[in-house]
N, C-alpha and C positions, 0 to 999 in steps of 0.2 A: 502494501499498500503505499503511497507516495506520502510524505509525512507531512507537506503541508498542506492538503487535502486531509489529511486524517487531524491536523488540528485548525481546519476551518472550521466556521458555525455550522451547527446541523440545523438546518431548514426545516428540516422534521421536528425537531426540539422548538422552533420557534413558531408553528402553525400549531403545535398540539401540547405543550407541555408549559404550565407559567410557576417559576422558581421565586423560592424565599429564600433570604439569607439573614445576617444577623443584624440588618438595617432595616429592611422592609422586608416586604411581601408584595409580591407583583399579583394581582386581580387575574385570578385562574380564567384560563381561555377554554371555550367550549370545545370538546373533542366533535368534529363534524360525525353525523351518524346517532347511534344512540349510548344510550350512558353504559352498557355492556361491553367490556373488552378483557382484555387477557395479558398477563404478562409472564415470560420463560423466565425460568431463575435456575440459577447453577449455585451451587455451594461452594465450601471451599475448592480450591485448586491446585494449591500448592505446584504453582508452573515450575520447570527446572528442566534440565535435560542431560544427556550425558554427551561426553563425559562431565564429572563435576568441576573440572577445569575451567569449564566454559562461564561460569558464574561464580564459584566458589576456590579460587585458584589464591584468593588474598584473605578467606577465612582463617582467622587464628581464635583459637580460644584456648586459655590458660587453665581452665576447669576441664578436669580431666573427662566427668560424667558428662558434663553437657557439650564436651565436643564429641566424644563417642555416640552421644544420642543422637546430634544434629547431623553427623556422616552417614552414623545410619538412615536418617532421613533422605540423604542426597541420594541415596542406595534405592533407598524405596520409590521416590520420586521420578529417578531417571527410570527404573522401571518401570513403574505404571504409566508415564508419558511415551514409553516405545506404539505403543497399541492402544492399551485400555481408554487411557483417557481424550485420545483423538477422536475413538469411536465413541464415544460418551457427547463430545462434543458434538461429531456429525448426527448423533440422536436427537440432540437439542433443537440444532437446526432445523430439524422437519416437523418439528412443535409449532414453529413460527407459522401464522395464517395472517389472514386480511385482518384480524381482530385486535392481533398483538400491537399493542403500542411501544415496547422498551426490553429490554432482556437486563435482567438484574442480576449481581453476582457477589455472595453475601460476604467479601472479605476472605483474606489470605489467600490473595489471588497469584501473588510468588511465595517462593519458601523464602527467601529473604536470605540472611548470613552470608554475602557478599564481600563484608571485609573492606567497601571501597562504597563511596556512594555513587561515584558515575557509573559502576557496574550495576547498583544495585538500583539505579533509573534506566539502565538497558533491560536489567529484566522487567520492570515493571513495563517498560514500554513495549516488550516482546510479547510478554502475557497477553496486553490488550492485542496486539498486533494478532496473534491465534485466534483469539477470541471472536474480534472482530471481525476478520477473515473466514472463520469456518463456521459462524452461528451467526453474527447480527446484521450483516449485511449492511445496511442503509438503515437502519431501526436504532434508535440511540441506544446508549451502552451506559448502563450505571453501577458503579463498585462502591461498598463501603469499605472504609479500613480494619485492615486486620491486624492482630499480634507479629502475625509473620512480615508483614508488609512495611513494619517499621523496625523491624530484627537487624541487628548489623549496626556495622561501622558507622555512624553519621546518616543510619537510616531513614530515621524521622525526619531528619531536616531534609533529605532528598526528597521522600515520599510527599510531605509538604509545600517544597518548592514545584515537584513534578504533576501531582495528582489533580487539585482543583484547576488547574487551565484545562486538562482534558476534560475534567468535568464541563467545563463551562461551556468547553467545543460541543459537547455531547449533547446538553440541556438546553443549547441555545441561549444561555444566561451565565451573569458572572456567579462565580462560586469562589468563594475566598476562604473557605473553612473545611476540615473534614468533618464539621456537622453542618447540615441544610437541611432543605425542604424543598416539595417542589407537589405542584397541581397535577392531575390527571382529571380533567372536567371538578366535579364536584368531592373527589375524594383527594387526602393529602398522603405524601410519603414525608415522613420524618426521616432524616436519616441521622443517625448521632455515632459520634465517638466513644466507644467504650472505652479503650485505652487511656484516655484522657477527658473525661467528660467536663463541662461543662454546663451547672446546672441552672446558670442567669438565662445562659443561651436554649437550651431544652425548654423552659419556660416559656422563653420569649415564644419560640416556636409553636408551641401548645397556642399559648392566646392566642395569636394571630390567624390559625387556623380551629379555631373552637367552631365554626360554622361547617365544618364539613362535613360528606355523607359518611365516609369512612374515613377511618384513620389509621394508615399502619407506620409503624416504628421499625424503623431498620436496622439491625444492628449486627455486627459481628458476633458479641456475646450476649449470651441470654440476659432475660431479665429475671429471671428465678434461679434458684441455684441450679448446677448440671451436674445430671448422671455420666457426663462423658468424661470424666476426670479432673483434676482439680477443682472441688466441688465448689469453693471461694470464688473461682475465677468468673464472675456475673457482675453485672451492672451496680457497681458501688459495693460489691462482695467482698474484697481486701485481697485478692491475687497478687495485682501489683503494686495495690496503693492502699493507704490503710481503708479497713470496711466503716460503712458509714451508714448504719441501718437507720436511721430516721431517714436519708435522704433516699434510700431504697424504697422504702414504705411512701416516702413523698411521690415520687414519681410511679411508683405501682397504681397508689391512688389515684392519680392524675389521668393514667392509662384507662384504669377501670372505668373513671367517669365518662371516658370516650367511648367505651367498649373495644378498646383498639386491637389490633391484630399485630403482634410484633412476628417480623420476618428473622430470621437469624441463623450464624452460623457454627464455627469454632468448636463442634463437640464433635463431629465427623461422626455424627447420627441423624436418621430421619426419625424425628421427634413433633407429636402434638400433643399440647398443653393448655388443657381446657378446665379455667378456673375460674368461678365465681364470687370475687372478694371484694372487701373495700366499697362495697355500696354498686358496685359495679361486675365489668366482665372484662378478662382478658386473654384472650386464644393467641399461644405463640408454635411458632412452625419451625422447626429446626431443621435445615438442610445441607446435604453433605453431596460434593461430586468430588472425594476424594476415593478412587479406585484404587485403594492400597493394596488387596489384595483381591483373587480371581471368585472368593466366596462374596464378596462385598458387591456384588453385580447381581445377587439375588435378595428378593424381600423376603423376609425371614424376623417374624415379630420374636423381639425377646422379651418383651411384658405389656399388656394390653389390660392393666388394673389401676385405677388411679391411685387402689390402695394401698400400691408395694413401690410407689413413688419413693426413690432413695439411692443410696450409693450403690452400684454395682461391685466393688469390692471390698476386700476386707481390709485393706489399707486407707479406704475411704468413711471406714464404719465409724471412726469417731468425731466425721461431720452429720451425723444422722441429724442431731437437732437442728440444723438447717431446714432440714427438708421437712420435718413434721410437720410446721405451723401451715404449712398450704394445704395438707393433704385433705382437713376436713370440707373446705373449698375445693378442690378439682373432681369436677366430673367427671372427665375423659382424660385418659392417658396412654399414649401407643409410641412404643419405641423400636428402632429397627437398626443395626450395624450396617443396612444398605447405604450404597452411593449410586447418584443416579442424576436425572434431569427433573424439573418440575415445571408445571403449569398451573400459574394462579389464574381463575378463571372468577371474574369480577362482574356483579351486576346489582341493582336495586337491591334486590330481597336475596339474593343467595353467594356466598363464596366458597369456594372449592379449590382446592390440589390436585394435580395428577400428576400421580409419582411414576417415573419409567426408571426401572431399576439396571444400572449399567447401561447397554446400549439397547435392550430389551426394545421391540417393534411395541408389544401390547403391553398397554398401561397394567402395571404392579399393582398400583391402589389407587385409591380417591379418597381424599379425606375432606369432609366438610366441615370448613371454618364456620361458616355462619348460614 
């Protein structure tokens, strides 16, 4: 793809999407046709390639444990990006139809760990090129910042310099932050940086979009404690910054008031969490496109019981008290380790997600969100 063309403003975005940032809300433009539309979604991708020297030649980690873990991830990524992930992207491309408005990716678009900010930017650029060329075609592409997207030497600075300009191009309006929001017709998509959350900005975006028909919170990390490893690594949960239970409750309350739908990644799981609490309703759908093992290409339910929501492993059992308070108001809970692509179908009365495990031509499961 010609880079000048890639960075040019998206005429589709100008015609069909309106965007709000920390300074103002641009009035939503009406999508031509009906209020029924869909979005194709990819979970974490951890884009990488073989040999690992392409992106990781300058990677150095003095911590032996993390160095070993990260290098094992390079091997995993290289292996899955030989064939499985390209096949997954091809399957996702066939989900696009005349009612598809944009393609959304749930963060960790890259592995990171480059050891150099310029290489990090190249990895981001290459990953977007792959998704744009293989999936999105002329549709806008939106991504939310994940923890791997800012992992490595000066990686956060590199992402913040690179990605807002790309999102501005894709959406056809200025994006100046890793948290931003935009409208599709009467619906709002509030994209939040869960690595470095900005409560005042989140509150402002919620206030300015309070009249939305449907509210979608787009976050790489979940807003409830996660069963997918590192249970405290959720919004204001404390994995990378001090836990702030008051702030967590504040935003869960605000999301519940809006009957919000949370779209998340991070956990490498396909998970539905349907919760009625704090005076409202929050549905959280977590999506995964890390096809790390062949078996992840099949949809196999690990748990389909809200009463069993809690840590998966014995080592995480000490975090059980994080999960317990949410169980009484949890009405549906379904989780699988499957990876694949997703189609979010939105109308005035119903919202569903069609899931295609691996590169399956046949729909593996449909989740009814509303």
